[in-house]
BAVEX-933487 format. One line per 10 residues: number of its first residue (from 1); for each residue x, y, z of C-alpha. Coordinates in pm, whole numbers, plus 50000, padded with zeros to 5 digits. Example, Ala and Ser with C-alpha at 12.3 -4.5 7.8 and 13.67 -1.06 7.14 Angstrom:
% residues 2
1) 51230:49550:50780 ~ 51367:49894:50714
This chain:
% residues 103
1) 50000:50000:50000 ~ 50104:50361:49955 ~ 50141:50623:50227 ~ 50007:50978:50204 ~ 50366:51109:50189 ~ 50451:50874:49900 ~ 50135:50972:49713 ~ 50211:51340:49758 ~ 50568:51286:49637 ~ 50444:51095:49331
11) 50202:51373:49234 ~ 50474:51636:49269 ~ 50725:51425:49074 ~ 50476:51370:48792 ~ 50399:51743:48791 ~ 50769:51820:48751 ~ 50810:51561:48474 ~ 50507:51687:48283 ~ 50588:52055:48330 ~ 50254:52125:48493
21) 50164:52261:48836 ~ 50068:52002:49100 ~ 49716:52149:49117 ~ 49663:52076:48746 ~ 49787:51721:48790 ~ 49554:51686:49089 ~ 49263:51798:48872 ~ 49354:51538:48608 ~ 49371:51262:48868 ~ 49079:51348:49096
31) 48890:51617:48904 ~ 48970:51843:49200 ~ 49277:52065:49226 ~ 49230:52113:49601 ~ 49314:51753:49689 ~ 49688:51808:49642 ~ 49656:52115:49866 ~ 49501:51895:50135 ~ 49783:51641:50103 ~ 50049:51914:50110
41) 49902:52038:50439 ~ 49926:51693:50598 ~ 49569:51589:50525 ~ 49453:51258:50392 ~ 49246:51115:50111 ~ 49012:50818:50121 ~ 49156:50478:50033 ~ 48963:50453:49705 ~ 49097:50792:49596 ~ 49453:50691:49685
51) 49419:50365:49489 ~ 49271:50553:49193 ~ 49557:50807:49201 ~ 49823:50538:49218 ~ 49672:50362:48915 ~ 49633:50689:48725 ~ 49996:50782:48789 ~ 50114:50435:48688 ~ 49910:50453:48367 ~ 50041:50799:48277
61) 50400:50776:48400 ~ 50641:50865:48117 ~ 50813:50556:47979 ~ 51152:50727:47972 ~ 51147:50799:48347 ~ 51200:50537:48620 ~ 50925:50483:48876 ~ 51041:50610:49219 ~ 51218:50347:49430 ~ 51042:50224:49740
71) 50691:50263:49597 ~ 50521:49956:49458 ~ 50390:50024:49110 ~ 50066:49864:48994 ~ 50056:49719:48642 ~ 49993:50003:48401 ~ 49766:50035:48104 ~ 49931:50331:47926 ~ 49716:50583:47744 ~ 49771:50659:47378
81) 49926:51001:47445 ~ 50146:51145:47719 ~ 50105:51400:47870 ~ 49726:51414:47890 ~ 49553:51630:47633 ~ 49379:51944:47739 ~ 49006:51908:47772 ~ 48757:52071:47537 ~ 48705:52443:47560 ~ 48421:52540:47785
91) 48134:52757:47677 ~ 47841:52737:47447 ~ 47892:52581:47107 ~ 47885:52828:46822 ~ 47578:52832:46605 ~ 47621:52778:46237 ~ 47559:53087:46024 ~ 47276:53015:45783 ~ 47360:53035:45415 ~ 47205:53346:45267
101) 47198:53196:44919 ~ 47395:53490:44776 ~ 47725:53416:44606
């Protein structure tokens, strides 16, 4: 099993490797940027969230970087692209402009 300190270190290491802030990585993993803040302040996460994070990090860990020693890595199922793609832009979809028939 993973400790809170190890999980926090993994998130920060992945953030450094991906060139993204830890809060962004936290939002990718848990859909909540504040969870890494809680961990940084000595707080905890529920077991299912910790297991999910460990699997997410294993799945997204860059192949060219070694997994940190002392932390058991679950089998990974790598995504097609690393780092994760940005999500779709938020907002209302644009309406199509009707064809006026004039050319």
